[in-house]
N, C-alpha and C positions, 0 to 999 in steps of 0.2 A: 769285153770288160778290160782288155789289155790298156785301152786308152786311159782309163781312169788310173790305172797303175802308172802309166807313162807320166801323166800329170802329177800324180802324188809322189813320184820320185823326182821331180824337178825341184830347184831351190828359187825362192823369189830373189828378183833383182830390184835394186834400188830404182824407184820411179822419180823423176823430177818434173817440175812444171815445164812445159814446152814439148814434153813427149806426148805424141798423140793418143788419144783413147782408142780403144779397138773399134774398128768398124762393126756394124750390125752383122754383117755376114760373117765376120771372125766370132762374134759373140754366139751367134746361132750354131756355129760348128763346135765351138767349146762347150756349149750348154748341152750338146748331144752326147758328151762324154761323161757328163754328171748324172746322177741319178736323183731326180725330183727337185732339183734347184731351178728356181724361176727368176726371170728378169723383171725388175721393177724399175722403169726408168733407167737410171745410171747406177744400178746396184743389182747384185744377185742374192737370193735369200732362200732358206729352207727351215722348216720347223721339224725339230727332233722330238719324239715323245718317249717317255721313260715310265716305269713301274712306279716310282716314288720320288721323293725330294732328294734322298741320298744320291740315287743314280743321276738325277739331273745335276746336282752340283758337282759330282765326280766328273761329268762330262764338261761342265764349264770350266772346271779347273784344268782338265786336259787340253781344252781349246786355248785357254790362256797361255799354257806353257808352250804350245805349238806355235802361237801367234808371236809370243816373245822370241822364240827361236827364228822364225820366219822374218820377223821385224815387220810384219803386216797384220794390222789388227781389225777385228771385225766389231760391228754393233751386235750386242746380244740382248735379247728380251727374254728374261727368266721367269718361269712360274714354277709352281709345285711339280708337275711333271711334264713340262715342256720347256724347250729352249729354242727360240728362233735366232738364227745367225744369219747376219748380212755382211757381205763384202762389197766394197767400192774403193777405188783408189783416189783418195782425196786430193792428192798433188796433181792430178790431171782431170779431176773433176768428171770422172767416168770410170770405166772398166779397163783393167790391164789383164795380162795373162797371170800375175800375181794372184787375182781374185779367185781364178779358176783353179790355180795350183792349191791354193789354201782350201778351197771347198773340197777339193778331190782329199786332201789330207784329213779334213775334218769327217768326211764320209768313211774314210779308213779307220779313224779313231772310233766311230759309232759302231763298226763292225767287230771290234775286239770284244 
């Protein structure tokens, strides 16, 4: 579990076009450090479940605050008691370490 803490303690770095996306080996290694995140082509995603709409929206707002702070924003699909979070680095058309850093931070939020 210390790996998750390591990722969650990192800060996102600006990515620009021309920066290479992570290799599949790097993606596989970083995915092992996360709990339940799956790779879907050029993104990673996870569905979080809650008891009710209020808890779901509190989580969505916390993710929005975190995303603003890291300047790395996910796509979210929100329902009554579920929120699916997806990360990808659009500037490089693939995955960067930032996606995994934010995923680890979202996992930490969910555990609060």
